[in-house]
C-alpha positions as CSV (number, residue, x, y, z in Angstrom):
1,M,-244.4,-3.5,138.3
2,K,-248.5,-3.6,138.5
3,N,-248.2,-0.6,141.3
4,N,-245.7,1.6,139.1
5,S,-248.3,1.1,136.0
6,I,-250.8,2.4,138.2
7,K,-248.8,5.2,139.5
8,A,-247.5,6.4,135.8
9,V,-251.1,6.5,134.6
10,V,-252.5,8.2,137.8
11,A,-249.8,10.8,137.7
12,T,-250.2,11.4,133.8
13,G,-253.9,12.2,134.5
14,I,-253.0,14.4,136.9
15,G,-250.1,15.7,135.3
16,A,-252.3,16.7,132.0
17,A,-255.0,17.8,134.5
18,L,-252.7,20.5,136.2
19,F,-251.4,21.3,132.5
20,V,-254.6,22.5,131.5
21,I,-256.1,24.1,134.5
22,I,-252.7,26.1,135.0
23,G,-252.1,26.6,131.3
24,I,-255.5,28.1,131.3
25,F,-255.9,30.1,134.5
26,I,-252.2,31.2,134.8
27,N,-251.2,32.5,131.2
28,I,-249.3,35.9,131.1
29,P,-248.6,36.7,127.2
30,I,-245.6,37.7,126.0
31,F,-245.3,37.7,122.4
32,A,-247.2,36.1,119.6
33,N,-249.4,33.6,121.1
34,T,-246.3,32.7,123.5
35,S,-246.8,33.3,127.2
36,I,-245.6,32.5,130.7
37,Q,-246.7,29.2,131.5
38,L,-246.4,27.8,134.8
39,Q,-247.5,24.2,134.2
40,Y,-244.2,23.6,132.4
41,A,-242.6,23.6,136.4
42,V,-245.2,20.9,137.1
43,Q,-244.6,18.7,134.1
44,A,-240.5,18.7,135.0
45,M,-241.4,17.9,138.4
46,L,-243.7,14.9,137.4
47,A,-241.1,14.1,134.7
48,V,-238.2,13.8,138.0
49,I,-240.3,12.0,140.1
50,F,-242.0,9.6,137.5
51,G,-239.7,9.4,134.6
52,P,-240.1,10.1,130.7
53,V,-243.3,8.1,129.7
54,V,-245.4,10.5,132.6
55,G,-242.7,13.2,131.5
56,F,-244.1,12.9,128.1
57,F,-247.5,12.1,128.4
58,S,-248.8,14.6,131.1
59,G,-247.5,17.5,129.0
60,F,-248.7,16.0,125.5
61,I,-252.5,15.2,126.8
62,G,-252.1,18.4,128.5
63,H,-251.2,20.5,126.1
64,V,-253.4,19.0,123.5
65,I,-256.4,19.6,125.9
66,K,-255.6,23.1,126.8
67,D,-255.1,23.9,123.2
68,M,-258.9,22.3,122.2
69,L,-260.4,24.3,124.8
70,S,-258.4,27.5,124.0
71,G,-259.4,27.3,120.4
72,G,-257.2,25.4,118.2
73,I,-254.5,22.6,118.2
74,W,-250.9,23.1,117.1
75,W,-249.2,20.1,117.0
76,S,-245.6,21.1,116.5
77,W,-245.9,22.7,120.2
78,E,-247.6,20.1,121.8
79,I,-245.1,17.6,120.5
80,A,-242.6,19.6,121.4
81,T,-244.3,19.9,125.1
82,G,-244.3,16.0,125.4
83,L,-240.7,15.9,124.1
84,L,-239.6,18.3,127.0
85,G,-241.1,15.9,129.5
86,L,-239.7,13.0,127.9
87,I,-236.1,14.6,128.0
88,I,-236.3,15.8,131.2
89,G,-237.5,12.6,132.2
90,L,-234.8,10.4,130.8
91,F,-232.6,12.0,133.5
92,A,-234.7,11.1,136.5
93,G,-232.9,8.0,137.6
94,R,-229.7,10.6,138.0
95,I,-231.5,12.9,140.0
96,A,-233.1,10.2,141.8
97,I,-235.1,12.2,143.9
98,E,-237.0,9.2,145.8
99,K,-233.6,8.1,147.3
100,T,-231.3,10.8,147.5
101,A,-231.1,14.4,148.6
102,F,-232.2,17.1,146.3
103,N,-228.7,19.1,147.1
104,S,-227.4,21.9,145.3
105,K,-225.5,19.2,142.6
106,K,-228.9,17.7,142.0
107,M,-230.5,21.2,141.3
108,I,-227.2,22.3,139.1
109,L,-228.0,19.1,136.9
110,F,-231.9,19.1,136.9
111,N,-231.4,23.0,135.7
112,A,-228.9,22.1,133.1
113,V,-231.1,19.2,131.8
114,Q,-234.1,21.3,131.8
115,I,-232.3,24.2,129.9
116,I,-230.9,21.9,127.3
117,A,-234.2,20.3,126.8
118,N,-235.9,23.7,126.4
119,V,-233.3,24.7,123.8
120,I,-233.9,21.5,121.5
121,V,-237.6,21.5,121.7
122,W,-238.2,25.3,121.6
123,G,-235.3,26.8,119.8
124,I,-235.1,23.8,117.2
125,L,-237.8,21.4,117.4
126,A,-241.4,23.5,117.3
127,P,-239.9,26.1,114.9
128,L,-239.0,23.4,112.4
129,G,-242.5,21.8,112.9
130,D,-244.2,25.1,112.3
131,I,-242.2,25.5,109.0
132,V,-242.9,22.0,108.0
133,I,-246.4,21.6,109.2
134,Y,-248.0,25.1,109.0
135,N,-245.5,26.9,106.7
136,E,-244.9,29.5,109.3
137,P,-242.0,32.3,108.3
138,A,-239.0,31.1,109.7
139,Q,-238.0,34.2,111.3
140,K,-241.4,34.4,113.5
141,V,-241.1,31.0,114.9
142,F,-237.9,31.0,115.6
143,T,-238.3,34.3,117.5
144,Q,-241.4,32.5,119.1
145,G,-239.6,29.7,119.6
146,L,-236.4,31.7,121.6
147,L,-238.6,33.5,123.4
148,A,-241.0,30.8,124.8
149,G,-237.6,28.4,125.3
150,I,-236.0,31.4,127.4
151,V,-239.6,31.9,129.5
152,N,-239.9,28.0,130.1
153,A,-236.2,27.5,131.2
154,L,-236.6,30.2,133.8
155,T,-240.2,29.2,135.1
156,I,-238.6,25.6,135.3
157,G,-235.6,26.6,136.7
158,I,-237.7,28.6,139.4
159,G,-240.9,27.0,139.9
160,G,-239.7,23.2,139.1
161,T,-236.7,23.5,141.4
162,V,-238.6,24.8,144.4
163,L,-241.4,22.0,143.5
164,L,-239.0,19.4,143.8
165,A,-237.2,20.8,146.8
166,V,-240.3,20.6,148.4
167,Y,-241.1,17.1,147.2
168,A,-237.8,15.9,148.5
169,K,-238.2,17.1,152.1
170,T,-241.5,14.9,152.4
171,R,-239.5,11.5,151.3
172,T,-237.3,9.9,153.7
173,Q,-233.5,9.7,152.1
174,S,-231.8,6.3,151.8
175,G,-229.8,6.0,155.2
176,S,-231.7,8.5,157.1
177,L,-233.1,6.6,159.4
178,S,-231.3,4.7,162.5
179,K,-232.2,2.0,164.8
180,D,-232.8,3.1,168.7
């Protein structure tokens, strides 16, 4: 148990650092403070490998630090980022990337989960948080959330799937070893 806790803390720290670095240096603007953000693919990968707690905190902490360095924290979006990792991580056991092959069935499950998670956090929760916390106009934040959700789903769908497929190839799958 202690070894898993240490792995989780290290994975969270690395995930948060990667979230900041990738978020600052690879940022392609598309609409009103909304950009193509490749760090979400890394967050999704870590959520699948290490579970919901690492998924939540690597995204939440990384997003807070990135926004602090970029000029201002937007709590509704930081919380939504954490929840994205949490939701994806809740399905880590069903994807079981450490134990079984990352086959097309697992890729479809991963992408279905991440698309649903993106719809929930960016299409509903982040815009509602913007309205409640910051008194933002509904049309603006729901448009912004919709665009962010679509872009993040595509980013995770492509980048996250590739990262997980590459990671899975480095793992010894159960039943893959034979006795000579």
